[in-house]
Structure formats: structure tokens, C-alpha cells
DSSP file (Angstrom, degrees, kcal/mol; ACC not computed):
  #  RESIDUE AA STRUCTURE BP1 BP2  ACC     N-H-->O    O-->H-N    N-H-->O    O-->H-N    TCO  KAPPA ALPHA  PHI   PSI    X-CA   Y-CA   Z-CA
    1    1 A X              0   0    0      0, 0.0     2,-0.6     0, 0.0     0, 0.0   0.000 360.0 360.0 360.0 142.8   23.4   20.6  -26.4
    2    2 A X        -     0   0    0      4,-0.0     2,-0.2     3,-0.0     3,-0.0  -0.724 360.0-156.0 -90.5 116.8   23.2   17.1  -28.1
    3    3 A X     >  -     0   0    0     -2,-0.6     4,-2.0     1,-0.1     5,-0.1  -0.494  30.4-104.5 -94.1 173.8   21.3   17.2  -31.4
    4    4 A X  H  > S+     0   0    0      1,-0.3     4,-2.3     2,-0.2     5,-0.2   0.899 121.1  50.6 -61.6 -42.2   19.6   14.4  -33.1
    5    5 A X  H  > S+     0   0    0      1,-0.2     4,-2.1     2,-0.2    -1,-0.3   0.897 107.8  53.6 -72.9 -33.3   22.4   14.0  -35.8
    6    6 A X  H  > S+     0   0    0      2,-0.2     4,-1.6     1,-0.2    -1,-0.2   0.876 108.6  50.8 -66.8 -32.7   25.1   14.0  -33.0
    7    7 A X  H  < S+     0   0    0     -4,-2.0     7,-0.3     2,-0.2    -2,-0.2   0.915 106.6  52.6 -55.3 -47.1   23.2   11.2  -31.4
    8    8 A X  H >< S+     0   0    0     -4,-2.3     3,-0.5     1,-0.2    -2,-0.2   0.894 109.0  50.9 -61.8 -42.5   23.0    9.3  -34.5
    9    9 A X  H 3< S+     0   0    0     -4,-2.1     2,-0.5     1,-0.3    -1,-0.2   0.869 116.7  40.2 -63.5 -32.6   26.9    9.7  -34.9
   10   10 A X  T >X  +     0   0    0     -4,-1.6     4,-1.4     1,-0.1     3,-0.8  -0.651  61.9 165.0-117.8  73.8   27.5    8.4  -31.4
   11   11 A X  H <> S+     0   0    0     -3,-0.5     4,-2.8    -2,-0.5     5,-0.2   0.788  74.4  63.2 -61.9 -27.2   25.2    5.5  -30.6
   12   12 A X  H 3> S+     0   0    0      2,-0.2     4,-1.6     1,-0.2    -1,-0.2   0.848 103.9  47.5 -66.1 -32.5   27.3    4.4  -27.5
   13   13 A X  H <> S+     0   0    0     -3,-0.8     4,-2.2     2,-0.2    -1,-0.2   0.902 111.9  49.5 -77.9 -36.3   26.6    7.6  -25.8
   14   14 A X  H  X S+     0   0    0     -4,-1.4     4,-2.4    -7,-0.3     5,-0.2   0.949 110.0  52.9 -53.4 -54.3   22.8    7.3  -26.7
   15   15 A X  H  X S+     0   0    0     -4,-2.8     4,-2.5     1,-0.2     5,-0.2   0.916 109.3  47.8 -56.2 -43.9   22.9    3.7  -25.3
   16   16 A X  H  X S+     0   0    0     -4,-1.6     4,-2.0     1,-0.2    -1,-0.2   0.899 110.1  52.5 -64.9 -42.9   24.5    4.9  -21.9
   17   17 A X  H  X S+     0   0    0     -4,-2.2     4,-2.1     1,-0.2    -1,-0.2   0.920 110.1  47.4 -61.0 -42.4   21.9    7.7  -21.6
   18   18 A X  H  X S+     0   0    0     -4,-2.4     4,-2.5     2,-0.2    -2,-0.2   0.879 110.5  52.8 -72.7 -36.6   18.9    5.2  -22.1
   19   19 A X  H  X S+     0   0    0     -4,-2.5     4,-1.9    -5,-0.2    -1,-0.2   0.909 109.5  47.7 -66.6 -35.5   20.4    2.7  -19.6
   20   20 A X  H  X S+     0   0    0     -4,-2.0     4,-2.4    -5,-0.2    -2,-0.2   0.934 112.2  50.9 -66.7 -41.9   20.7    5.4  -16.9
   21   21 A X  H  X S+     0   0    0     -4,-2.1     4,-2.2     1,-0.2     5,-0.2   0.940 110.2  49.9 -57.1 -46.6   17.1    6.4  -17.7
   22   22 A X  H  X S+     0   0    0     -4,-2.5     4,-2.1     1,-0.2    -1,-0.2   0.860 109.9  49.9 -66.7 -33.3   15.9    2.8  -17.4
   23   23 A X  H  X S+     0   0    0     -4,-1.9     4,-2.4     2,-0.2    -1,-0.2   0.889 110.5  48.7 -77.3 -32.5   17.6    2.3  -14.1
   24   24 A X  H  X S+     0   0    0     -4,-2.4     4,-1.8     2,-0.2    -2,-0.2   0.865 111.2  50.2 -70.4 -28.5   16.1    5.5  -12.7
   25   25 A X  H  X S+     0   0    0     -4,-2.2     4,-2.2     2,-0.2    -2,-0.2   0.833 111.5  50.2 -74.5 -33.8   12.7    4.5  -13.9
   26   26 A X  H  X S+     0   0    0     -4,-2.1     4,-2.5    -5,-0.2    -2,-0.2   0.908 111.9  46.6 -64.9 -40.2   13.2    1.0  -12.2
   27   27 A X  H  X S+     0   0    0     -4,-2.4     4,-1.9     2,-0.2    -2,-0.2   0.885 113.5  48.8 -69.6 -36.4   14.3    2.7   -8.9
   28   28 A X  H  X S+     0   0    0     -4,-1.8     4,-1.5     2,-0.2    -2,-0.2   0.909 113.1  47.5 -68.2 -40.4   11.3    5.1   -9.1
   29   29 A X  H  X S+     0   0    0     -4,-2.2     4,-2.0     2,-0.2    -2,-0.2   0.903 113.1  49.2 -68.3 -40.1    8.8    2.2   -9.8
   30   30 A X  H  X S+     0   0    0     -4,-2.5     4,-2.0     1,-0.2    -1,-0.2   0.866 110.9  48.5 -66.6 -33.2   10.2    0.1   -7.0
   31   31 A X  H  X S+     0   0    0     -4,-1.9     4,-1.5     2,-0.2    -1,-0.2   0.724 109.8  51.5 -71.1 -24.4   10.1    2.8   -4.6
   32   32 A X  H  X S+     0   0    0     -4,-1.5     4,-2.5     2,-0.2    -2,-0.2   0.858 110.2  50.4 -77.7 -44.4    6.5    3.6   -5.5
   33   33 A X  H  X S+     0   0    0     -4,-2.0     4,-1.7     2,-0.2    -2,-0.2   0.923 109.4  50.0 -57.4 -47.9    5.5   -0.1   -5.0
   34   34 A X  H  X S+     0   0    0     -4,-2.0     4,-2.5     2,-0.2     3,-0.4   0.940 110.5  51.2 -61.8 -49.0    7.2   -0.2   -1.7
   35   35 A X  H  X S+     0   0    0     -4,-1.5     4,-2.3     1,-0.2     5,-0.2   0.918 111.1  47.5 -53.5 -50.2    5.3    3.1   -0.6
   36   36 A X  H  X S+     0   0    0     -4,-2.5     4,-1.7     1,-0.2    -1,-0.2   0.749 110.0  52.2 -74.8 -19.7    2.0    1.7   -1.6
   37   37 A X  H  X S+     0   0    0     -4,-1.7     4,-2.5    -3,-0.4    -1,-0.2   0.902 111.1  47.6 -71.1 -40.8    2.6   -1.6    0.2
   38   38 A X  H  X S+     0   0    0     -4,-2.5     4,-2.6     1,-0.2    -2,-0.2   0.911 111.6  50.0 -65.6 -37.4    3.5    0.2    3.3
   39   39 A X  H  X S+     0   0    0     -4,-2.3     4,-2.3     2,-0.2     5,-0.2   0.907 112.9  47.6 -57.9 -47.0    0.4    2.3    3.0
   40   40 A X  H  X S+     0   0    0     -4,-1.7     4,-2.8    -5,-0.2     5,-0.3   0.901 111.9  48.9 -64.6 -39.7   -1.8   -0.8    2.4
   41   41 A X  H  X S+     0   0    0     -4,-2.5     4,-2.9     1,-0.2     5,-0.3   0.948 113.7  46.1 -67.3 -50.2   -0.3   -2.6    5.3
   42   42 A X  H  X S+     0   0    0     -4,-2.6     4,-0.8    -5,-0.2    -2,-0.2   0.882 117.4  43.8 -63.7 -38.0   -0.8    0.3    7.7
   43   43 A X  H  X S+     0   0    0     -4,-2.3     4,-0.8    -5,-0.2    -2,-0.2   0.949 125.4  30.9 -69.8 -53.6   -4.3    0.9    6.5
   44   44 A X  H  X S+     0   0    0     -4,-2.8     4,-2.3    -5,-0.2    -2,-0.2   0.681 108.3  70.3 -84.3 -19.3   -5.5   -2.7    6.4
   45   45 A X  H  X S+     0   0    0     -4,-2.9     4,-2.6    -5,-0.3    -1,-0.2   0.909  99.2  48.8 -61.4 -43.6   -3.3   -4.0    9.3
   46   46 A X  H  X S+     0   0    0     -4,-0.8     4,-2.2    -5,-0.3    -1,-0.2   0.906 113.6  45.5 -71.3 -42.2   -5.3   -2.0   11.8
   47   47 A X  H  X S+     0   0    0     -4,-0.8     4,-2.2     1,-0.2    -1,-0.2   0.904 113.9  49.3 -71.3 -36.7   -8.6   -3.3   10.5
   48   48 A X  H  X S+     0   0    0     -4,-2.3     4,-2.1     2,-0.2    -2,-0.2   0.895 109.5  51.8 -68.6 -38.6   -7.3   -6.9   10.4
   49   49 A X  H  X S+     0   0    0     -4,-2.6     4,-2.1     2,-0.2    -2,-0.2   0.895 111.1  48.2 -62.4 -42.2   -5.9   -6.7   13.9
   50   50 A X  H  X S+     0   0    0     -4,-2.2     4,-2.1     1,-0.2    -2,-0.2   0.921 111.5  49.8 -66.8 -40.7   -9.4   -5.5   15.3
   51   51 A X  H  X S+     0   0    0     -4,-2.2     4,-2.7     2,-0.2     5,-0.2   0.908 111.7  47.7 -65.5 -43.0  -11.2   -8.2   13.4
   52   52 A X  H  X S+     0   0    0     -4,-2.1     4,-2.6     1,-0.2    -1,-0.2   0.880 110.4  52.5 -62.9 -38.3   -8.9  -11.0   14.8
   53   53 A X  H  X S+     0   0    0     -4,-2.1     4,-2.4     2,-0.2    -2,-0.2   0.900 110.4  48.6 -60.5 -42.6   -9.2   -9.6   18.2
   54   54 A X  H  X S+     0   0    0     -4,-2.1     4,-2.4     2,-0.2    -2,-0.2   0.939 111.7  47.1 -63.8 -47.4  -13.0   -9.7   17.9
   55   55 A X  H  X S+     0   0    0     -4,-2.7     4,-2.8     2,-0.2     5,-0.2   0.946 110.1  54.9 -62.0 -46.1  -13.0  -13.3   16.6
   56   56 A X  H  X S+     0   0    0     -4,-2.6     4,-2.9     1,-0.2     5,-0.3   0.959 108.4  49.2 -45.4 -56.0  -10.6  -14.2   19.5
   57   57 A X  H  X S+     0   0    0     -4,-2.4     4,-2.0     1,-0.2     5,-0.3   0.929 111.9  49.4 -57.8 -43.7  -13.1  -12.8   22.0
   58   58 A X  H  X S+     0   0    0     -4,-2.4     4,-2.3     2,-0.2     5,-0.2   0.948 110.7  48.8 -56.1 -51.2  -15.9  -14.8   20.4
   59   59 A X  H  X S+     0   0    0     -4,-2.8     4,-3.3     1,-0.2    -2,-0.2   0.958 112.0  46.1 -51.0 -59.9  -14.0  -17.9   20.4
   60   60 A X  H  < S+     0   0    0     -4,-2.9    -1,-0.2    -5,-0.2    -2,-0.2   0.793 110.7  55.2 -64.0 -26.6  -13.0  -17.8   24.1
   61   61 A X  H  < S+     0   0    0     -4,-2.0    -1,-0.2    -5,-0.3    -2,-0.2   0.896 119.0  31.1 -73.4 -40.2  -16.5  -16.8   25.0
   62   62 A X  H  < S+     0   0    0     -4,-2.3     2,-0.5    -5,-0.3    -2,-0.2   0.791 111.4  64.0 -89.0 -24.2  -18.0  -19.9   23.4
   63   63 A X     <  -     0   0    0     -4,-3.3     2,-0.6    -5,-0.2    -1,-0.1  -0.871  66.0-158.5-110.7 130.8  -15.4  -22.5   23.7
   64   64 A X        -     0   0    0     -2,-0.5     2,-0.4    -3,-0.0    -3,-0.1  -0.936   6.1-157.0-110.1 121.1  -14.4  -23.7   27.1
   65   65 A X              0   0    0     -2,-0.6    -2,-0.0     1,-0.2    -5,-0.0  -0.784 360.0 360.0 -99.7 135.8  -10.9  -25.4   27.5
   66   66 A X              0   0    0     -2,-0.4    -1,-0.2     0, 0.0    -2,-0.0   0.430 360.0 360.0 100.1 360.0  -10.2  -27.7   30.3
């Protein structure tokens, strides 16, 4: 086990451990953001598609082309 006094004697080892931890935190945070984006697109994408189709039907019903 690494004790506090051993970490103070070897600051390079401590720096390496912290950079690995920040990389892991960055990867986890990025993954969570990606997952939430996918969930949001899946959830709201269906509602948006339905709404656009309804608007398209109304436009084609009221606007005559040609």
C-alpha cells in the first residue's frame, strides 16, 4: 500500500496516478454525454417526426400546386 508519506517522497508517481484518473473521468463523462444524447434523440426524434408529418399533411391539404 502507498502511504501518504510515500506519495510525498515520490511526487512523479502521484502525478501519473492523477493523470490516469483524470483521463478515466474524461472518458466516463464523455460516454455519459453520448448516452444522454442518444436517449434524447430517440425520445424526441419520434415526436418530431410525427409533428413534421402532421404539418406536411396540413400543408398539402391546403396548398394546391400546379
